[in-house]
Backbone as a printed PyTorch tensor [residue, N CA C, xyz], in Angstrom:
tensor([[[ -6.6070,  31.4980,  17.2350],
         [ -7.2840,  30.6640,  17.0210],
         [ -7.0290,  29.1640,  17.6550]],

        [[ -8.3910,  29.0350,  17.9500],
         [ -8.0280,  27.6610,  18.7640],
         [ -8.4540,  26.8000,  18.0800]],

        [[ -7.9000,  25.0160,  17.8360],
         [ -8.0260,  23.5880,  17.8180],
         [ -8.8650,  22.9660,  18.4500]],

        [[ -9.5740,  22.0250,  18.5750],
         [ -9.6650,  21.1980,  19.3780],
         [ -9.1070,  19.7120,  18.2890]],

        [[ -8.1320,  19.5630,  20.1810],
         [ -8.4840,  17.8680,  19.2070],
         [ -8.7600,  16.7230,  19.5200]],

        [[ -8.9090,  16.3700,  18.3150],
         [ -9.4260,  15.6630,  17.8580],
         [ -9.4610,  14.0250,  19.1010]],

        [[-11.0720,  13.5120,  20.3090],
         [-10.4730,  11.8770,  20.7360],
         [-10.5950,  10.5850,  19.7810]],

        [[ -9.3040,  10.4210,  19.4640],
         [-10.5700,   8.6240,  18.1840],
         [-10.5200,   7.2210,  19.5160]],

        [[-11.6400,   7.2650,  18.2650],
         [-11.5550,   5.1930,  19.0650],
         [ -9.6330,   4.6370,  18.0090]],

        [[ -9.4830,   3.4250,  19.1210],
         [ -8.7810,   2.7260,  18.2460],
         [ -9.5280,   1.9570,  17.3870]],

        [[ -9.4220,   2.1270,  16.8760],
         [-10.0210,   0.3160,  14.8440],
         [-10.2750,  -0.4880,  15.8340]],

        [[-10.0300,  -1.1400,  17.4040],
         [-10.2480,  -2.0820,  18.2460],
         [-11.6880,  -2.1460,  18.6250]],

        [[-11.4450,  -0.6230,  18.9790],
         [-12.6020,  -0.4060,  20.6060],
         [-13.6170,  -1.1050,  19.7400]],

        [[-13.8660,  -0.6570,  18.2250],
         [-15.4770,   0.0110,  18.0680],
         [-15.2480,  -1.8390,  17.5030]],

        [[-16.4710,  -2.4260,  16.9810],
         [-17.6710,  -3.6260,  16.8340],
         [-18.5460,  -3.3570,  16.6940]],

        [[-19.0880,  -3.8370,  15.5600],
         [-20.6990,  -4.1200,  14.7110],
         [-21.1450,  -5.3250,  14.1880]],

        [[-22.2890,  -5.5770,  15.0820],
         [-22.4860,  -6.2000,  15.7010],
         [-23.8220,  -6.6690,  14.8380]],

        [[-24.5780,  -6.0880,  13.3940],
         [-25.7830,  -5.5280,  13.2660],
         [-25.6910,  -7.1910,  11.8980]],

        [[-27.1730,  -6.7460,  12.0650],
         [-27.6160,  -8.5980,  10.8690],
         [-26.9160,  -8.6580,   9.6250]],

        [[-27.4020,  -6.4880,   8.9880],
         [-27.2140,  -6.4000,   7.7700],
         [-25.8320,  -6.0020,   7.6850]],

        [[-24.6980,  -5.7220,   8.3230],
         [-24.2180,  -4.9690,   8.8820],
         [-22.6290,  -6.4860,   8.1780]],

        [[-23.3070,  -7.4200,   9.1250],
         [-22.5190,  -8.5690,   9.7480],
         [-22.1570,  -9.4090,   8.0190]],

        [[-22.8820,  -9.4110,   7.5090],
         [-23.0260, -10.1480,   6.1640],
         [-22.1530,  -9.5150,   5.4460]],

        [[-22.1430,  -8.2020,   5.4020],
         [-20.9240,  -7.5080,   4.0750],
         [-19.5610,  -8.1230,   4.8070]],

        [[-18.8840,  -7.2410,   6.3330],
         [-17.9490,  -7.1550,   6.8530],
         [-17.7660,  -9.2000,   6.8030]],

        [[-18.9190,  -9.9430,   6.7200],
         [-17.7250, -11.2440,   6.2530],
         [-16.6860, -11.7950,   4.7420]],

        [[-17.8420, -11.2380,   3.9910],
         [-18.1290, -11.1750,   2.2710],
         [-16.5110, -11.0490,   2.9130]],

        [[-16.2820,  -9.6020,   2.3850],
         [-14.6330,  -9.2490,   3.2300],
         [-14.0270,  -9.7300,   3.2700]],

        [[-14.7860,  -9.7250,   4.3820],
         [-13.5420, -11.1110,   4.8500],
         [-12.9550, -12.2870,   3.8230]],

        [[-14.2440, -12.8810,   4.5660],
         [-13.6470, -14.9640,   3.3020],
         [-14.2860, -14.6250,   2.1460]],

        [[-14.4180, -13.8560,   1.4900],
         [-14.0550, -13.3430,  -0.4320],
         [-13.8830, -13.4380,  -0.9300]],

        [[-13.6510, -11.0890,  -0.4650],
         [-12.8250, -10.2730,  -0.8520],
         [-11.6570, -10.1180,  -1.2440]],

        [[-11.3210, -10.2390,  -0.3680],
         [ -9.7110, -10.3210,   0.5780],
         [ -8.8810, -11.6490,  -0.8250]],

        [[ -9.5240, -12.8860,  -0.1800],
         [ -8.3290, -14.0820,  -0.7880],
         [ -9.0290, -13.7200,  -1.9170]],

        [[ -9.8670, -13.4910,  -2.5500],
         [-10.0390, -13.3420,  -3.5290],
         [ -9.9420, -12.9260,  -4.8220]],

        [[ -9.1200, -11.0680,  -3.7620],
         [ -8.4940,  -9.9090,  -4.2710],
         [ -6.6270, -10.7330,  -4.4460]],

        [[ -6.3070, -11.4730,  -3.0820],
         [ -4.6930, -11.6770,  -2.7460],
         [ -5.1740, -13.4710,  -4.7990]],

        [[ -6.2280, -13.8220,  -4.4890],
         [ -5.7900, -14.4360,  -5.9110],
         [ -4.9670, -13.5790,  -7.2530]],

        [[ -5.8420, -12.6890,  -7.5110],
         [ -6.2680, -11.2180,  -8.0950],
         [ -4.5500, -10.4340,  -8.4090]],

        [[ -4.1260, -10.3050,  -7.1510],
         [ -2.5350,  -8.8920,  -7.4510],
         [ -1.5600, -10.4830,  -7.0720]],

        [[ -1.7330, -11.7960,  -7.4100],
         [ -1.1600, -12.8480,  -7.4110],
         [ -0.9170, -13.4740,  -9.5340]],

        [[ -1.8600, -13.1060,  -9.9700],
         [ -2.3280, -13.3270, -11.8600],
         [ -3.0700, -15.0640, -11.2050]],

        [[ -3.4510, -15.2120, -10.1600],
         [ -4.2240, -17.0190, -10.0100],
         [ -5.6670, -16.8480, -10.2180]],

        [[ -5.9760, -16.2340, -10.6630],
         [ -7.5650, -15.8220, -11.3030],
         [ -8.4850, -16.9600, -12.2650]],

        [[ -8.2100, -17.6550, -12.5630],
         [ -8.7780, -17.7440, -14.0920],
         [ -9.6980, -16.3720, -14.9280]],

        [[ -9.7470, -16.9880, -16.0060],
         [-10.3720, -15.8120, -17.1770],
         [-10.5580, -14.3040, -16.5510]],

        [[ -9.2760, -14.0380, -15.9960],
         [ -9.3970, -12.8200, -15.4850],
         [ -8.0700, -11.7480, -15.6970]],

        [[ -7.9600, -10.6290, -16.2740],
         [ -6.6260,  -9.5460, -17.2410],
         [ -6.0250,  -9.9820, -16.3240]],

        [[ -4.5330, -10.1050, -16.2340],
         [ -3.3510, -10.9310, -15.2630],
         [ -3.4090,  -9.1560, -14.4370]],

        [[ -3.3380,  -9.3150, -13.4350],
         [ -2.4400,  -7.4860, -12.4270],
         [ -0.7540,  -7.4860, -12.3890]],

        [[  0.1070,  -8.1320, -12.6250],
         [  0.8590,  -8.1060, -12.5410],
         [  2.1120,  -7.6770, -10.9730]],

        [[  0.7220,  -7.5180, -10.4330],
         [  1.3120,  -6.2930,  -9.0540],
         [  2.4060,  -6.9670,  -8.3210]],

        [[  1.9320,  -8.2510,  -7.8470],
         [  3.1260,  -8.7960,  -6.8550],
         [  4.2690,  -8.8670,  -7.4420]],

        [[  3.9600,  -9.8660,  -9.1770],
         [  5.7620,  -9.4690,  -9.9790],
         [  6.1260,  -8.4050, -10.3110]],

        [[  6.1990,  -7.3490, -10.3480],
         [  5.8850,  -6.2630, -10.3860],
         [  6.9530,  -6.0820,  -8.9090]],

        [[  6.4340,  -6.3010,  -7.6450],
         [  6.9250,  -5.9690,  -7.0580],
         [  8.2780,  -7.2300,  -6.0090]],

        [[  8.2530,  -8.0860,  -7.4060],
         [  9.0140,  -9.1610,  -7.4950],
         [ 10.5300,  -9.1850,  -7.8610]],

        [[  9.5210,  -8.1960,  -9.0800],
         [ 11.2550,  -7.5020, -10.2360],
         [ 11.9170,  -6.7920,  -9.3380]],

        [[ 11.4660,  -5.4860,  -8.7440],
         [ 11.9210,  -4.9190,  -8.3010],
         [ 12.8300,  -4.8520,  -7.3460]],

        [[ 11.8940,  -6.2230,  -6.4320],
         [ 12.8100,  -6.8690,  -5.3130],
         [ 14.2900,  -7.3820,  -5.4130]],

        [[ 14.8540,  -7.6990,  -7.3790],
         [ 15.2410,  -8.3700,  -7.7990],
         [ 14.7960,  -9.7170,  -7.2620]],

        [[ 13.8090, -10.0910,  -6.8970],
         [ 13.6730, -11.8310,  -7.0060],
         [ 13.4210, -11.9730,  -7.7830]],

        [[ 12.3060, -11.6750,  -8.9680],
         [ 12.6320, -12.2820,  -9.5260],
         [ 12.9340, -11.5390, -11.5420]],

        [[ 13.2430, -12.2800, -12.5330],
         [ 13.3710, -11.4250, -13.3840],
         [ 12.1800, -11.3450, -14.2980]],

        [[ 12.3210, -10.3280, -14.6420],
         [ 11.3000, -10.2860, -16.3870],
         [ 10.8650,  -8.3680, -15.6590]],

        [[ 10.5340,  -7.6480, -16.4010],
         [ 10.0330,  -6.0750, -16.8730],
         [  8.4030,  -5.9830, -16.1080]],

        [[  8.0240,  -4.1160, -15.5730],
         [  7.6270,  -3.7220, -15.3490],
         [  5.7530,  -4.2160, -16.3360]],

        [[  4.6690,  -4.2000, -15.8900],
         [  3.0820,  -5.4350, -16.3130],
         [  2.7390,  -4.0530, -15.6380]],

        [[  1.9410,  -4.0080, -16.6800],
         [  0.4140,  -2.9390, -15.8510],
         [  0.6960,  -1.4400, -16.3140]],

        [[ -0.5930,  -0.6180, -15.2370],
         [ -0.5300,  -0.0300, -15.1830],
         [  0.9750,   1.0740, -14.0950]],

        [[  0.7910,   2.4780, -14.9540],
         [  2.5400,   3.1830, -13.8840],
         [  1.6130,   3.7130, -12.0890]],

        [[  0.3020,   2.8200, -12.0840],
         [ -0.8030,   3.3000, -10.9300],
         [ -0.7390,   1.4660,  -9.9860]],

        [[ -0.4730,   0.6980, -10.6570],
         [ -0.8000,  -0.1700,  -9.9050],
         [ -0.1020,  -1.1150,  -9.2750]],

        [[  0.7740,  -0.6540,  -8.0620],
         [  1.0290,  -0.9810,  -6.9370],
         [  0.0050,  -0.1710,  -5.8470]],

        [[ -0.7630,   0.3460,  -6.4820],
         [ -1.9500,   0.6960,  -5.6490],
         [ -3.0030,  -0.0780,  -5.0560]],

        [[ -3.1030,  -1.1390,  -6.2870],
         [ -3.7090,  -2.4250,  -5.8620],
         [ -2.9540,  -3.3820,  -4.2930]],

        [[ -1.8650,  -3.5450,  -4.1850],
         [ -1.9330,  -3.5530,  -2.7700],
         [ -1.9450,  -3.4810,  -2.0750]],

        [[ -1.3150,  -1.3420,  -2.3570],
         [ -1.7420,  -1.4210,  -0.5710],
         [ -2.9990,  -1.0880,  -0.0160]],

        [[ -3.9080,  -1.4760,  -1.2320],
         [ -6.0310,  -1.1150,  -0.7610],
         [ -5.6840,  -2.2240,  -0.6650]],

        [[ -5.6750,  -3.5230,  -0.7210],
         [ -4.9490,  -5.2580,  -0.1760],
         [ -5.5940,  -4.7100,   1.2410]],

        [[ -3.7150,  -4.2810,   1.6810],
         [ -2.7150,  -4.2500,   3.0510],
         [ -4.2210,  -3.3550,   3.5100]],

        [[ -4.0510,  -2.0230,   3.2630],
         [ -4.9950,  -1.3180,   3.9380],
         [ -6.6560,  -2.6050,   4.2630]],

        [[ -7.0000,  -2.7380,   3.8670],
         [ -8.3970,  -4.0110,   3.5650],
         [ -8.2210,  -5.0730,   4.5210]],

        [[ -7.4720,  -5.5110,   4.9660],
         [ -6.6790,  -6.3980,   5.7370],
         [ -6.9020,  -6.4010,   7.0100]],

        [[ -5.7060,  -4.8860,   6.7080],
         [ -5.8340,  -4.5410,   8.2720],
         [ -7.6100,  -4.0930,   8.6930]],

        [[ -8.3300,  -3.2790,   8.3330],
         [ -9.2290,  -3.1960,   8.3020],
         [ -9.6740,  -4.5700,   8.5030]],

        [[-10.3810,  -5.8010,   7.9120],
         [-10.6000,  -6.7480,   8.6760],
         [-10.3350,  -7.8590,   9.8220]],

        [[ -8.6810,  -7.4260,  10.0590],
         [ -7.9470,  -7.6010,  11.6010],
         [ -8.3130,  -6.6470,  12.9350]],

        [[ -8.3550,  -5.9890,  11.3640],
         [ -9.5840,  -5.2620,  13.5020],
         [-10.3610,  -5.5130,  14.0590]],

        [[-11.9970,  -6.5160,  13.0550],
         [-12.6450,  -6.9010,  13.4580],
         [-13.3260,  -8.0400,  13.5470]],

        [[-11.9280,  -9.0970,  12.8600],
         [-12.3720, -10.5310,  12.6680],
         [-10.3850, -10.4860,  13.3080]],

        [[ -9.1590, -10.9410,  14.5870],
         [ -8.4770, -11.4290,  13.8380],
         [ -8.1640, -13.0990,  13.0640]],

        [[ -7.2940, -12.3440,  12.4030],
         [ -6.7450, -13.9310,  11.5870],
         [ -5.5830, -14.3110,  10.9930]],

        [[ -4.6660, -15.2410,  11.6060],
         [ -3.6010, -15.0600,  11.6440],
         [ -2.7360, -15.6780,  10.6470]],

        [[ -3.3940, -15.8080,   9.3320],
         [ -3.3850, -16.8610,   8.3960],
         [ -3.1330, -14.9980,   7.4490]],

        [[ -4.0220, -14.6670,   7.5500],
         [ -4.3620, -12.9250,   6.7870],
         [ -2.8870, -12.4950,   7.9640]],

        [[ -3.1670, -12.2470,   8.3960],
         [ -1.8880, -11.2900,   8.5430],
         [ -0.3790, -11.5460,   8.8720]],

        [[ -0.5740, -13.1890,   8.7360],
         [  0.5400, -13.4410,   7.7390],
         [  1.4850, -13.2000,   7.0110]],

        [[ -0.1110, -13.6060,   5.5660],
         [  0.2060, -13.3270,   4.4930],
         [  0.3360, -11.5720,   4.2790]],

        [[ -0.2420, -11.0010,   5.2000],
         [  0.0270,  -9.0250,   4.5170],
         [  1.2240,  -8.9790,   5.7210]],

        [[  1.9640,  -9.1770,   6.4690],
         [  3.4280,  -9.9220,   6.6970],
         [  4.5430,  -9.5690,   5.9980]],

        [[  3.5360, -10.1050,   4.7880],
         [  5.4930, -10.7350,   3.8260],
         [  4.8000, -10.5020,   3.2480]],

        [[  3.4780,  -9.6280,   2.1400],
         [  3.4910,  -8.5470,   1.5950],
         [  4.2350,  -7.9660,   1.9090]],

        [[  4.4400,  -7.1190,   3.0800],
         [  4.3480,  -6.1510,   3.4760],
         [  6.4720,  -6.2230,   3.6370]],

        [[  6.9790,  -6.9880,   3.8150],
         [  7.8650,  -7.4620,   3.3770],
         [  8.7370,  -7.5100,   1.9240]],

        [[  8.1320,  -7.3360,   1.5130],
         [  7.7080,  -7.4930,  -0.5150],
         [  7.7210,  -5.8630,  -0.7790]],

        [[  7.3350,  -5.4660,   0.1620],
         [  7.3500,  -3.4910,  -0.5470],
         [  8.8630,  -3.5820,   0.4170]],

        [[  9.1580,  -3.8640,   1.3720],
         [ 10.4350,  -3.5890,   2.4430],
         [ 11.0470,  -3.5430,   0.8520]],

        [[ 11.4310,  -4.7590,   0.3330],
         [ 12.2630,  -5.6360,  -0.4090],
         [ 13.2360,  -5.4270,  -1.3080]],

        [[ 11.5550,  -4.5560,  -1.8760],
         [ 11.1480,  -3.1910,  -3.5570],
         [ 11.7380,  -1.8510,  -3.0260]],

        [[ 11.9050,  -1.6350,  -2.0470],
         [ 12.2140,  -0.2210,  -2.1320],
         [ 13.2010,  -0.0980,  -1.8450]],

        [[ 13.7940,   0.6550,  -2.6790],
         [ 14.7610,   1.7580,  -3.2240],
         [ 16.0290,   1.7770,  -1.6750]],

        [[ 16.9680,   1.6860,  -2.1560],
         [ 18.1560,   3.0120,  -0.8090],
         [ 18.1040,   3.6270,  -0.0640]],

        [[ 17.3340,   4.8170,  -0.6600],
         [ 16.6260,   5.6760,  -0.9370],
         [ 15.4120,   6.6470,   0.1120]],

        [[ 14.6570,   4.7910,   0.6130],
         [ 13.5500,   5.4670,   0.2280],
         [ 12.0940,   5.6140,  -0.9090]],

        [[ 12.6230,   5.2870,  -2.1560],
         [ 11.3580,   5.4470,  -3.0430],
         [ 10.7080,   4.5440,  -3.5900]],

        [[  9.5630,   4.5140,  -3.1320],
         [  8.8850,   2.6650,  -3.8200],
         [  8.1180,   3.4660,  -4.8200]],

        [[  8.0880,   2.4110,  -5.7880],
         [  6.5680,   2.7620,  -6.7230],
         [  7.8490,   1.4240,  -7.9560]],

        [[  6.7410,   0.4990,  -8.5530],
         [  7.5410,  -0.2350,  -9.0000],
         [  7.7100,  -0.0640, -10.6170]],

        [[  6.6340,   0.3300, -11.1470],
         [  7.3470,   1.3030, -11.8640],
         [  8.6240,   2.0690, -12.6480]],

        [[  8.4700,   3.3640, -11.6180],
         [  9.7850,   4.0430, -12.3540],
         [ 10.5340,   2.7980, -11.7420]],

        [[ 11.5720,   2.3070, -10.6140],
         [ 12.0890,   1.6450, -10.4280],
         [ 12.6720,   0.4210, -11.3560]],

        [[ 11.9510,  -0.7720, -12.5830],
         [ 11.8120,  -0.9230, -13.3240],
         [ 12.8150,  -0.1200, -14.1280]],

        [[ 11.4820,   0.4170, -15.2480],
         [ 11.4530,   0.8870, -16.2480],
         [ 11.8840,   2.0480, -17.1040]],

        [[ 12.2680,   2.7140, -15.2840],
         [ 12.6630,   5.1350, -15.2980],
         [ 13.3960,   5.2400, -14.4670]],

        [[ 14.8320,   3.8280, -14.8440],
         [ 15.0300,   4.6090, -13.6380],
         [ 15.9820,   5.9370, -12.2810]],

        [[ 16.2930,   6.4640, -12.0100],
         [ 16.2990,   7.9230, -12.5200],
         [ 15.5600,   8.8900, -12.3370]],

        [[ 14.2820,   9.2310, -12.8190],
         [ 13.1460,   9.8780, -13.6020],
         [ 12.2880,  10.2770, -12.8790]],

        [[ 13.1160,   9.1080, -11.1580],
         [ 11.5660,   9.8820,  -9.9760],
         [ 11.3400,  11.2270,  -9.9210]],

        [[  9.8550,  10.8290, -10.3840],
         [  9.0530,  12.6860,  -9.7160],
         [  9.4760,  13.5910, -10.7690]],

        [[  9.3220,  12.5620, -12.0850],
         [  9.6620,  13.9310, -13.2630],
         [  8.6630,  13.8960, -14.1040]],

        [[  7.7740,  13.5240, -13.9330],
         [  5.7170,  13.6310, -13.9360],
         [  5.2470,  13.5860, -13.6350]],

        [[  4.9170,  14.4490, -12.8910],
         [  3.6550,  14.5960, -11.3560],
         [  2.2320,  14.4080, -12.1930]],

        [[  2.7640,  15.1490, -12.6530],
         [  1.2270,  14.6890, -14.2500],
         [  0.5130,  13.4190, -13.6030]],

        [[  1.0300,  12.8720, -15.2150],
         [  1.1030,  11.5510, -15.1090],
         [  1.5480,  10.3630, -14.3560]],

        [[  2.9950,  10.5180, -13.1630],
         [  3.5270,   9.3630, -13.5130],
         [  2.6740,   8.7830, -11.9240]],

        [[  1.8720,   9.1040, -11.2130],
         [  1.0770,   8.9650, -10.2630],
         [  1.4050,   8.0960,  -8.7340]],

        [[  3.1240,   8.3790,  -8.5890],
         [  3.9380,   7.9530,  -7.6780],
         [  3.2430,   9.4850,  -6.3490]],

        [[  3.3290,  10.1150,  -6.5460],
         [  2.3610,  10.4300,  -4.7490],
         [  0.7550,  10.2760,  -4.0980]],

        [[ -0.0560,   9.5760,  -5.8380],
         [ -1.1770,   9.2000,  -5.2010],
         [ -0.2900,   8.0500,  -5.3770]],

        [[  0.2380,   7.0210,  -5.7680],
         [  1.1460,   5.1890,  -4.6930],
         [  1.4500,   6.0660,  -3.2390]],

        [[  1.9340,   6.5690,  -3.0430],
         [  2.6230,   6.4280,  -1.9830],
         [  1.4060,   7.3460,  -0.8730]],

        [[ -0.0510,   7.7490,  -1.5680],
         [ -0.3640,   8.3590,  -0.6460],
         [ -1.3280,   6.6810,  -0.0930]],

        [[ -1.9980,   6.1560,  -1.4570],
         [ -2.4210,   4.6140,  -1.3090],
         [ -1.4350,   3.9570,   0.1590]],

        [[ -0.1410,   3.8130,  -0.5010],
         [  1.0630,   3.3780,   0.6350],
         [  0.7350,   3.5440,   2.0970]],

        [[  0.5620,   5.4900,   2.6770],
         [  1.2680,   5.7660,   3.5020],
         [ -0.7630,   5.1840,   4.5210]],

        [[ -1.4720,   5.1130,   4.1950],
         [ -2.9480,   4.9250,   4.9860],
         [ -3.4260,   3.4390,   4.8150]],

        [[ -2.5350,   2.7780,   4.2440],
         [ -2.7960,   1.0390,   4.5560],
         [ -1.4150,   1.2070,   5.8870]],

        [[ -0.2910,   1.8050,   5.7890],
         [  0.9590,   1.7600,   6.7660],
         [  0.3230,   1.6830,   8.5160]],

        [[ -0.3130,   2.8940,   7.7190],
         [ -1.8370,   3.3110,   9.1970],
         [ -2.4230,   2.7380,   9.7550]],

        [[ -3.2130,   1.8350,   8.9780],
         [ -4.3350,   1.6680,   9.4910],
         [ -2.9950,  -0.0180,  10.0530]],

        [[ -2.2940,  -0.2160,   8.6710],
         [ -1.6170,  -1.3970,  10.1200],
         [ -1.8700,  -1.4520,  10.9330]],

        [[ -0.5100,  -0.0090,  10.4600],
         [  0.1730,  -0.3230,  11.9030],
         [ -1.1300,  -0.0730,  13.9510]],

        [[ -1.7350,   1.0020,  12.7260],
         [ -3.2610,   1.2110,  14.9550],
         [ -4.1020,  -0.3930,  14.5950]],

        [[ -3.9010,  -1.0770,  13.9530],
         [ -4.6200,  -2.4920,  14.2340],
         [ -3.4220,  -3.4570,  14.9500]],

        [[ -2.4880,  -3.7770,  14.0220],
         [ -1.6580,  -4.6680,  14.7770],
         [ -0.2140,  -4.3270,  15.3280]],

        [[ -0.1530,  -2.6450,  15.4240],
         [  0.8710,  -2.4880,  16.4710],
         [  2.0360,  -2.5870,  15.8270]],

        [[  2.1750,  -3.3400,  15.0890],
         [  2.9300,  -3.6340,  14.1660],
         [  4.1370,  -2.5640,  13.1440]],

        [[  5.5020,  -2.1780,  13.4730],
         [  6.2290,  -0.6620,  12.2200],
         [  6.7330,  -1.2140,  11.4520]],

        [[  6.7950,  -2.2880,  11.0830],
         [  7.1850,  -1.5610,  10.1660],
         [  7.2420,  -1.4440,   8.6630]],

        [[  6.0890,  -1.3230,   7.9130],
         [  5.0730,  -1.2130,   7.3890],
         [  5.6950,   0.7330,   7.1370]],

        [[  4.3190,   0.7520,   8.8360],
         [  5.3850,   2.0980,   8.6380],
         [  6.4860,   3.1120,   8.9140]],

        [[  7.1200,   1.9990,   9.4150],
         [  8.9740,   2.5540,   9.1740],
         [  9.5500,   2.5060,   7.9230]],

        [[  8.6860,   2.0580,   6.6270],
         [  9.2920,   1.6080,   5.6540],
         [  8.7140,   3.0270,   4.7260]],

        [[  6.9280,   2.9850,   5.1610],
         [  6.4280,   4.2010,   4.3540],
         [  7.4980,   5.5080,   5.1090]],

        [[  7.8140,   5.9060,   6.1820],
         [  8.5890,   7.0920,   6.7490],
         [  9.6330,   7.5380,   6.2270]],

        [[ 10.2320,   6.4730,   5.5690],
         [ 11.4910,   6.1280,   4.9630],
         [ 11.3090,   6.7210,   3.4920]],

        [[  9.7150,   6.9190,   2.7250],
         [  9.0110,   7.6060,   1.8250],
         [  9.1030,   8.5160,   1.5480]],

        [[  8.3890,   8.7990,   2.7230],
         [  7.6800,  10.2720,   3.0990],
         [  8.7620,  11.2370,   3.0850]],

        [[  9.8250,  10.2960,   4.3680],
         [ 11.0280,  11.5810,   4.3390],
         [ 11.5850,  11.8620,   3.0110]],

        [[ 11.8560,  11.2230,   2.1180],
         [ 12.3420,  11.9940,   0.6850],
         [ 11.6960,  12.3540,  -0.4880]],

        [[ 10.7160,  12.0910,  -0.1460],
         [  9.4610,  13.3640,   0.0280],
         [  9.9120,  14.8560,   0.0700]],

        [[  9.4970,  14.9080,   0.6950],
         [  9.9770,  16.0550,   1.8110],
         [ 11.4350,  16.2380,   1.1830]],

        [[ 13.0770,  15.0250,   1.1040],
         [ 13.3410,  16.1640,   0.3160],
         [ 13.6430,  16.3110,  -0.6060]],

        [[ 13.3330,  16.1410,  -1.9040],
         [ 12.8140,  16.5700,  -3.0440],
         [ 12.1530,  16.7500,  -3.6000]],

        [[ 10.5230,  17.6360,  -2.7450],
         [ 10.1960,  18.6670,  -3.0640],
         [ 11.1450,  20.5810,  -2.0840]],

        [[ 11.7240,  19.6440,  -1.3720],
         [ 12.2900,  21.1720,  -0.9490],
         [ 13.6180,  21.4160,  -1.2710]],

        [[ 13.5450,  20.8050,  -2.9080],
         [ 14.6030,  21.5820,  -3.8050],
         [ 14.3430,  22.7760,  -4.4850]],

        [[ 14.9860,  23.5480,  -4.7110],
         [ 15.0400,  24.7020,  -5.2450],
         [ 14.0820,  23.7400,  -6.5720]],

        [[ 13.9150,  23.1450,  -6.6670],
         [ 13.4320,  22.9440,  -9.0620],
         [ 12.4810,  23.4290,  -8.2170]],

        [[ 11.9440,  22.1950,  -6.9650],
         [ 10.4910,  22.0520,  -7.2320],
         [  9.5880,  23.1590,  -6.2100]],

        [[ 10.0310,  24.3280,  -5.0540],
         [  9.5380,  24.9540,  -3.4710],
         [  8.5750,  26.0740,  -4.2080]],

        [[  9.0820,  26.2310,  -5.8600],
         [  7.6960,  27.5950,  -7.1740],
         [  7.3910,  26.9680,  -7.8630]],

        [[  7.0420,  25.6300,  -7.9380],
         [  6.8030,  24.9890,  -8.4030],
         [  5.0290,  25.3110,  -9.1320]],

        [[  4.2010,  25.0450,  -7.9390],
         [  3.2390,  24.7970,  -7.5930],
         [  2.3930,  26.4320,  -7.3070]],

        [[  1.1660,  27.3450,  -7.5490],
         [  1.3980,  28.6030,  -7.1780],
         [  1.1130,  28.9410,  -6.4270]]])
């Protein structure tokens, strides 16, 4: 069977200039992304704390503390970084890109030597990675980070985030290529 290769346009080559859609893209860039950054940093008054950035700082050894939030809390940062990438594709913003670069640096500092990234397990259950795939959300979380890293690379051309996630993906391949997991899925 022959497959046809898709020819994809780079994100930067797409330009939507429409009265209806412009209102929403501007809303995302000007309001939602900055608000979400404040939420990730627990700076929104009267809102439940996210602990997301704090968890990464703890995992990176930049702050004392423990993990707080949901087991999949890290995905909030991944989704924010992906939104930033798409936003930068249609509206360049040096300050926002710098903020994203700093967040990516934090992810890199929280990454374990073997490539593992997940603040819940790094902080609360070191050595128990990939032991509870049903409830641990580790692969789900990694998937969100991979999507964000690809989007960020495509838009900015910067490969730091992509390389962080390549190392994480290599670890996943190594772990699941062991005898323990080869026959785990029917």
